[in-house]
RODO-2510 file (C-alpha; in nm, 4 decimals, decimal comma):
residues 165
     n   res          X          Y          Z
     1     m     2,5340     2,5544    -0,3258
     2     s     2,4367     2,3062    -0,0753
     3     r     2,2390     1,9823    -0,1343
     4     y     2,0026     2,0525     0,1505
     5     r     1,6472     2,0292     0,0577
     6     p     1,3640     2,1362     0,3057
     7     p     1,1369     1,8430     0,4027
     8     r     0,8215     1,8065     0,2115
     9     s     0,4954     1,8824     0,3978
    10     a     0,2951     1,5637     0,4640
    11     g    -0,0269     1,7282     0,3382
    12     t    -0,3595     1,7346     0,5049
    13     p    -0,3831     1,4535     0,7650
    14     l    -0,7148     1,3274     0,6517
    15     i    -0,7783     0,9881     0,4844
    16     t    -1,1037     0,7849     0,4007
    17     p    -1,1735     0,4532     0,5512
    18     e    -1,0745     0,2676     0,2345
    19     g    -0,7472     0,4518     0,2123
    20     e    -0,6587     0,3611     0,5705
    21     a    -0,7460    -0,0027     0,5066
    22     r    -0,5128    -0,0042     0,2016
    23     m    -0,2275     0,1531     0,4013
    24     r    -0,2779    -0,0948     0,6864
    25     a    -0,2926    -0,3906     0,4312
    26     e     0,0305    -0,2605     0,2828
    27     l     0,1878    -0,2271     0,6274
    28     h     0,0838    -0,5895     0,7169
    29     e     0,2097    -0,7157     0,3879
    30     l     0,5607    -0,5464     0,4293
    31     w     0,5952    -0,6527     0,7984
    32     h     0,4550    -1,0071     0,7994
    33     v     0,5164    -1,1314     0,4566
    34     r     0,7820    -0,9543     0,2595
    35     r     1,0365    -0,8769     0,5355
    36     p     1,0423    -1,2437     0,6671
    37     q     1,1070    -1,3551     0,3151
    38     v     1,3829    -1,1001     0,2578
    39     t     1,5369    -1,1838     0,6070
    40     q     1,5376    -1,5549     0,5160
    41     s     1,7187    -1,4920     0,1779
    42     v     1,9674    -1,2588     0,3531
    43     s     2,0633    -1,5255     0,6108
    44     e     2,0857    -1,7922     0,3410
    45     a     2,3231    -1,5557     0,1384
    46     a     2,5160    -1,4824     0,4502
    47     a     2,5718    -1,8565     0,5163
    48     q     2,7577    -1,8818     0,1814
    49     g     3,0544    -1,7263     0,3099
    50     d     3,2327    -1,4189     0,1735
    51     r     2,9799    -1,1256     0,1984
    52     s     3,1995    -0,8708     0,0216
    53     e     3,1191    -0,9936    -0,3250
    54     n     2,7893    -1,1653    -0,2491
    55     a     2,5356    -0,9849    -0,4604
    56     e     2,2389    -1,1670    -0,3082
    57     y     2,3517    -1,0526     0,0460
    58     t     2,4014    -0,6971    -0,0685
    59     y     2,0721    -0,6736    -0,2553
    60     g     1,8877    -0,8341     0,0366
    61     k     2,0335    -0,5960     0,2865
    62     k     1,9290    -0,3055     0,0498
    63     m     1,5662    -0,4490     0,0227
    64     l     1,5541    -0,4780     0,4198
    65     r     1,6486    -0,1171     0,4499
    66     e     1,3850    -0,0132     0,1959
    67     i     1,1024    -0,2219     0,3598
    68     d     1,2075    -0,0976     0,7122
    69     s     1,1973     0,2672     0,5924
    70     r     0,8488     0,2153     0,4374
    71     v     0,7270     0,0477     0,7541
    72     r     0,8542     0,3413     0,9665
    73     f     0,6802     0,5816     0,7311
    74     l     0,3459     0,3965     0,7272
    75     t     0,3409     0,3470     1,1084
    76     k     0,4133     0,7309     1,1717
    77     r     0,1786     0,8450     0,8979
    78     l    -0,1120     0,6249     1,0159
    79     e    -0,0747     0,7528     1,3720
    80     s    -0,1069     1,1137     1,2450
    81     l    -0,3977     1,0604     1,0132
    82     k    -0,7658     1,1322     1,0887
    83     v    -1,0154     0,8932     0,9245
    84     v    -1,3142     1,0707     0,7906
    85     s    -1,6010     0,8263     0,7807
    86     t    -1,9039     1,0502     0,8557
    87     r    -2,1071     1,2222     0,5862
    88     p    -2,1154     1,5886     0,6075
    89     s    -2,4129     1,7742     0,7743
    90     d    -2,4770     1,9506     0,4445
    91     p    -2,4545     1,7074     0,1543
    92     d    -2,5395     1,9736    -0,1047
    93     k    -2,1880     2,1196    -0,0663
    94     v    -1,8518     1,9812    -0,1612
    95     y    -1,6541     1,8452     0,1311
    96     f    -1,3796     1,5830     0,1884
    97     g    -1,4769     1,2384     0,0332
    98     a    -1,7210     1,3829    -0,2137
    99     w    -1,7501     1,2575    -0,5757
   100     v    -1,7936     1,5791    -0,7840
   101     t    -1,8924     1,5966    -1,1407
   102     v    -1,7730     1,9226    -1,3149
   103     e    -1,8316     2,0520    -1,6561
   104     d    -1,6021     2,2880    -1,8377
   105     e    -1,6696     2,5586    -2,0820
   106     d    -1,6742     2,3130    -2,3747
   107     g    -1,9426     2,0880    -2,2136
   108     v    -1,6955     1,8112    -2,1289
   109     e    -1,7747     1,6514    -1,8023
   110     a    -1,5208     1,4857    -1,5600
   111     r    -1,5986     1,3131    -1,2314
   112     y    -1,3462     1,3512    -0,9316
   113     r    -1,3296     1,2222    -0,5746
   114     i    -1,1631     1,4536    -0,3178
   115     i    -0,9443     1,2317    -0,0838
   116     g    -0,6296     1,2597     0,1205
   117     p    -0,2907     1,3116    -0,0298
   118     d    -0,1905     0,9591     0,0689
   119     e    -0,4624     0,7942    -0,1444
   120     l    -0,3924     1,0034    -0,4676
   121     d    -0,4626     0,8068    -0,7909
   122     l    -0,5415     1,0149    -1,0998
   123     k    -0,6149     0,7018    -1,3051
   124     l    -0,9243     0,6411    -1,0813
   125     n    -1,0005     1,0191    -1,0715
   126     l    -0,8993     1,0484    -0,7127
   127     i    -0,7601     1,4010    -0,6311
   128     s    -0,5948     1,5208    -0,3201
   129     i    -0,7712     1,7727    -0,1043
   130     d    -0,4535     1,9732    -0,1402
   131     s    -0,4732     2,0063    -0,5207
   132     p    -0,5829     2,3304    -0,6764
   133     l    -0,9057     2,1925    -0,8159
   134     a    -1,0073     2,0502    -0,4863
   135     r    -0,9410     2,3651    -0,3050
   136     a    -1,1514     2,5426    -0,5545
   137     l    -1,4346     2,3024    -0,5097
   138     i    -1,4423     2,2657    -0,1273
   139     g    -1,7454     2,4453     0,0236
   140     k    -1,9156     2,5144    -0,3175
   141     s    -2,2622     2,3884    -0,3857
   142     l    -2,4432     2,2577    -0,6995
   143     d    -2,4267     2,4752    -1,0130
   144     a    -2,1536     2,6870    -0,8693
   145     e    -1,8940     2,8413    -1,1049
   146     i    -1,5418     2,7725    -1,0085
   147     r    -1,2063     2,9075    -1,1457
   148     v    -0,8961     2,6916    -1,1327
   149     q    -0,5446     2,8105    -1,2122
   150     t    -0,3873     2,5448    -1,4451
   151     p    -0,0466     2,5461    -1,6203
   152     t    -0,2148     2,6432    -1,9408
   153     g    -0,4070     2,9233    -1,7881
   154     e    -0,7273     2,9807    -1,5869
   155     k    -1,0060     2,7403    -1,6434
   156     t    -1,3825     2,7845    -1,5556
   157     c    -1,5965     2,4816    -1,4550
   158     y    -1,9415     2,4279    -1,3170
   159     i    -2,0415     2,1851    -1,0531
   160     v    -2,3020     1,9550    -1,2134
   161     a    -2,3278     1,6757    -0,9384
   162     i    -2,2214     1,6013    -0,5805
   163     d    -2,2361     1,2584    -0,4469
   164     y    -2,1124     1,1036    -0,1220
   165     p    -2,0415     0,7320    -0,1095
***
């Protein structure tokens, strides 16, 4: 048995303007703030002499590798993303960027925003366009009945409200 794992798919290359701004801010923070700090600490640790048992030097080099890896990822990902900043032509249907309020069979309401996979944050009710719920919602209109396959079984929900920021 090999250790090979096929690469994960990057997901749908869509992002909101807010998500792009957050990614660009993270890239700027890493490249212009964190990396110079870590580089300075590595050079100070290297000046102490023996690097083979120098924990600060080893840790600093590891941090530099992690920062460089993240910078490469963000740079490539930002190049491939398409920023969706326009409202859809039919605001009565669910599309990318919409806030959707759904009500389940028990009358419990939940509000979600459909965004790109790079912006995913369930604590803020931001769901990826690649998620099963978002796929079921896309293209549906107000009062539509949707069925979503969950780990606990199939759930039925109704679209109560659609809002675009």
